[in-house]
PAZAPA-4460 file (N, C-alpha, C; in steps of 0.05 Angstrom, whole numbers, plus 32768, in hexadecimal, padded with zeros to 4 digits):
% residues 108
    n_x    n_y    n_z   ca_x   ca_y   ca_z    c_x    c_y    c_z   seq   type   mol
   8199   7ED0   8026   819E   7EEC   8028   8183   7EFA   802B     1      M     A
   8181   7F0C   803E   8168   7F1A   8043   8164   7F30   802E     2      A     A
   814A   7F34   8027   8144   7F4A   8015   8149   7F65   8022     3      E     A
   8154   7F77   8012   8159   7F92   801D   813F   7FA1   801C     4      R     A
   8137   7FAC   8033   811F   7FBC   8033   8124   7FDA   8037     5      F     A
   8112   7FEA   802D   8115   8007   802D   8107   8012   8046     6      I     A
   80F0   8008   804C   80E3   8011   8065   80D2   7FFB   8071     7      F     A
   80CC   7FFE   808A   80B9   7FED   8098   80A8   8000   80A9     8      E     A
   808E   7FFE   80A6   807C   8010   80B5   8063   8000   80BD     9      T     A
   8054   800B   80D0   803B   7FFE   80D8   8024   800C   80CB    10      D     A
   8010   7FFB   80C4   7FF7   8006   80B9   7FE3   800B   80D0    11      D     A
   7FCC   8017   80CA   7FB9   801E   80E0   7FAE   8006   80EF    12      P     A
   7FB1   7FEE   80E4   7FA7   7FD5   80F1   7FBE   7FC6   80FF    13      E     A
   7FD6   7FD2   8100   7FEC   7FC6   810F   7FFD   7FB2   8100    14      G     A
   7FF8   7FB0   80E6   8009   7F9E   80D5   8024   7FAD   80CF    15      R     A
   8039   7F9E   80CF   8053   7FA8   80C8   8057   7FA4   80AA    16      S     A
   805A   7FB9   809B   805C   7FB8   807E   8077   7FC2   8075    17      I     A
   8084   7FB2   8063   809F   7FBA   8059   809E   7FBF   803B    18      T     A
   80AF   7FD1   8033   80B4   7FD6   8016   80D1   7FCD   8011    19      L     A
   80D4   7FBA   7FFF   80EE   7FAF   7FF8   80F9   7FBE   7FDF    20      H     A
   8113   7FBE   7FDD   8121   7FCD   7FC7   8118   7FC4   7FAC    21      A     A
   8115   7FA9   7FA7   810D   7FA0   7F8D   80F0   7FA8   7F86    22      D     A
   80DF   7FAA   7F9A   80C4   7FB4   7F95   80C4   7FD1   7F8F    23      T     A
   80D4   7FE1   7F9D   80D6   7FFE   7F96   80E0   8001   7F7A    24      W     A
   80F2   7FF1   7F70   80FC   7FF3   7F54   80E5   7FED   7F41    25      E     A
   80D4   7FD9   7F48   80BD   7FD3   7F37   80AA   7FEB   7F36    26      H     A
   80A4   7FF7   7F4D   8092   800E   7F4E   809E   8025   7F3E    27      I     A
   80B7   802B   7F41   80C4   8041   7F32   80C3   803C   7F14    28      R     A
   80C7   8024   7F0B   80C7   801E   7EEE   80AC   801B   7EE2    29      S     A
   8099   800E   7EF0   807F   8008   7EE5   8069   801D   7EEC    30      R     A
   806E   802D   7F01   805A   8040   7F0B   8068   805A   7F12    31      H     A
   8074   8068   7EFE   8084   8080   7F03   8073   8097   7F0F    32      P     A
   8058   8094   7F0E   8047   80A9   7F1A   804A   80AA   7F39    33      E     A
   8054   8094   7F44   805B   8094   7F61   8077   80A0   7F63    34      I     A
   8077   80B8   7F70   808F   80C8   7F6F   80A3   80C2   7F85    35      K     A
   809A   80B7   7F9C   80AD   80B4   7FB2   80A6   809D   7FC4    36      S     A
   80BA   8094   7FD2   80B7   807F   7FE7   80A4   808A   7FFD    37      I     A
   80A7   80A3   8003   8096   80AF   8017   8079   80AD   8010    38      T     A
   8072   80B0   7FF7   8056   80AD   7FEE   804B   8091   7FF4    39      E     A
   805C   807D   7FF0   8054   8061   7FF5   8051   805D   8014    40      V     A
   8065   8066   8023   8064   8062   8040   804D   8071   804D    41      K     A
   8048   808A   8044   8032   8099   804F   8017   808C   8049    42      T     A
   8014   8080   8032   7FFB   8073   802B   7FF6   805A   803C    43      T     A
   800C   804B   8043   8009   8034   8055   8003   803D   8071    44      V     A
   8011   8052   807B   800E   805B   8097   7FF3   8069   809C    45      R     A
   7FEB   8079   8088   7FD3   808A   808C   7FC0   8089   8074    46      T     A
   7FB6   8072   806D   7FA3   8070   8056   7F88   807C   805D    47      P     A
   7F79   8082   8048   7F5D   808A   804C   7F4C   8071   8051    48      D     A
   7F53   805B   8044   7F46   8041   804A   7F58   802A   8041    49      Y     A
   7F51   8012   804B   7F60   7FFA   8045   7F4B   7FE5   803B    50      I     A
   7F51   7FD9   8024   7F40   7FC3   801B   7F50   7FA9   801C    51      T     A
   7F41   7F93   801E   7F4E   7F79   8020   7F44   7F68   8008    52      E     A
   7F57   7F5A   7FFC   7F51   7F47   7FE7   7F5A   7F2C   7FF1    53      N     A
   7F48   7F1D   7FFD   7F4F   7F03   800A   7F59   7EEF   7FF6    54      T     A
   7F4F   7EEF   7FDD   7F58   7EDC   7FC9   7F76   7EE0   7FC3    55      A     A
   7F7F   7EF9   7FC3   7F9C   7EFE   7FBE   7FAC   7F02   7FD7    56      L     A
   7FA0   7EFE   7FEE   7FAE   7F02   8008   7FBC   7F1D   8008    57      Q     A
   7FAD   7F32   8001   7FB9   7F4C   7FFF   7FA6   7F61   800A    58      S     A
   7FB2   7F78   8011   7FA2   7F90   8018   7FAB   7FA6   8006    59      V     A
   7F99   7FB9   8001   7FA0   7FD1   7FF2   7F9B   7FE9   8004    60      T     A
   7FAF   7FF9   8007   7FAE   8012   8016   7FA8   8028   8002    61      Y     A
   7F93   8037   8007   7F8A   804C   7FF5   7F8A   8067   8003    62      T     A
   7F96   807A   7FF5   7F97   8096   8000   7F90   80A8   7FE9    63      R     A
   7F7D   80BB   7FEE   7F76   80CE   7FD9   7F8D   80E1   7FD4    64      F     A
   7F91   80E7   7FBB   7FA6   80FA   7FB3   7FA0   8115   7FBE    65      S     A
   7FB5   8124   7FC6   7FB0   813F   7FD0   7FA9   8152   7FBA    66      I     A
   7FAD   814A   7FA1   7FA6   815C   7F8A   7F8A   8157   7F7F    67      T     A
   7F7F   8140   7F84   7F64   8139   7F79   7F58   8122   7F88    68      S     A
   7F3F   8126   7F90   7F31   8110   7F9E   7F2A   80F9   7F8B    69      L     A
   7F2C   80FD   7F71   7F27   80E8   7F5E   7F3F   80D5   7F5C    70      R     A
   7F57   80DE   7F61   7F6F   80CE   7F5F   7F76   80C2   7F7A    71      I     A
   7F7C   80A8   7F79   7F83   8099   7F91   7F9F   808E   7F8E    72      R     A
   7FAD   808E   7FA4   7FC7   8080   7FA6   7FC0   8065   7FB2    73      V     A
   7FC6   804F   7FA4   7FC2   8034   7FAE   7FDD   8027   7FB2    74      N     A
   7FE0   801A   7FCA   7FF7   800A   7FD0   7FED   7FEE   7FD7    75      V     A
   7FF6   7FDA   7FC8   7FED   7FBF   7FCC   8003   7FB0   7FDB    76      V     A
   7FFB   7FA2   7FF1   800E   7F92   8001   8003   7F76   8005    77      A     A
   8015   7F63   8001   800F   7F47   8008   8012   7F45   8026    78      A     A
   7FFE   7F39   8034   7FFF   7F38   8051   7FFB   7F1B   805B    79      V     A
   8007   7F16   8072   8004   7EFD   8080   7FF4   7F04   8099    80      D     A
   7FDB   7EFB   809A   7FC9   7F03   80B0   7FD3   7EF8   80CB    81      A     A
   7FE0   7EE1   80CB   7FE9   7ED6   80E5   8000   7EE5   80F1    82      S     A
   8012   7EEF   80E1   8029   7EFD   80EB   8025   7F1C   80EC    83      S     A
   8010   7F25   80DF   800A   7F42   80DD   8021   7F50   80CF    84      K     A
   802D   7F43   80BB   8043   7F4F   80AB   803B   7F4F   808E    85      K     A
   8047   7F62   807F   8041   7F62   8062   8057   7F70   8053    86      G     A
   8056   7F6D   8038   806A   7F79   8026   805B   7F88   8010    87      K     A
   8064   7FA0   800B   8059   7FAF   7FF5   8060   7FA1   7FDB    88      V     A
   804B   7F9E   7FCA   804F   7F90   7FB0   804F   7FA4   7F99    89      K     A
   803F   7FBA   7F9B   803F   7FCE   7F87   8031   7FE7   7F92    90      T     A
   8033   7FFD   7F83   8026   8016   7F8A   8020   8024   7F6F    91      A     A
   8009   8032   7F6E   8001   803F   7F55   7FEB   8054   7F5B    92      Y     A
   7FE7   8066   7F48   7FD1   8079   7F49   7FBB   806E   7F38    93      L     A
   7FA2   8074   7F41   7F8B   806B   7F32   7F73   807C   7F38    94      T     A
   7F5E   807A   7F28   7F45   8087   7F2E   7F30   8072   7F36    95      T     A
   7F38   8059   7F36   7F26   8042   7F3D   7F29   803A   7F5A    96      Q     A
   7F13   8030   7F65   7F14   8025   7F80   7F21   8009   7F7E    97      D     A
   7F31   8001   7F92   7F3D   7FE7   7F92   7F28   7FD1   7F96    98      P     A
   7F2D   7FB9   7F8D   7F1B   7FA3   7F91   7F1E   7F98   7FAD    99      K     A
   7F09   7F8F   7FB9   7F0A   7F83   7FD4   7EF8   7F92   7FE7   100      G     A
   7EF7   7F88   7FFF   7EE6   7F93   8014   7EF5   7FA8   8024   101      D     A
   7EE8   7FBE   802B   7EF5   7FD2   803C   7EF6   7FC6   8058   102      I     A
   7F0F   7FC5   8063   7F13   7FBA   807E   7F1B   7FCF   8092   103      I     A
   7F22   7FE7   8089   7F29   7FFD   809B   7F24   8017   808C   104      W     A
   7F1A   802B   809A   7F15   8045   808E   7F1B   805B   80A1   105      Q     A
   7F28   8070   8098   7F30   8087   80A9   7F16   8093   80B3   106      R     A
   7F16   809A   80CC   7EFF   80A8   80D8   7F02   80C5   80D1   107      R     A
   7EEC   80D1   80C9   7EED   80EE   80C2   7EE0   80FF   80D8   108      T     A
***
């Protein structure tokens, strides 16, 4: 049986990223500061920067909060480099930079 997904969207590097229903339930219960699915999708589609953690085979999409430049919305996705597909694993607010190397940054 296929996992039920809530959305599928492309990131700025052309990867297809999905959010599955069970992951959204995890985010809602463990990270209630994330208020909406739209917040997660927007962060993947239009991040301020993307970092890569090769050890975890994941990328983190980071978008500065509209209310404070100190607060960041981070969305972590496990990615398969060969298929250019990934799945959201979690999302949360933080004041810390994500670990890993910056692989993409919004042009200002």
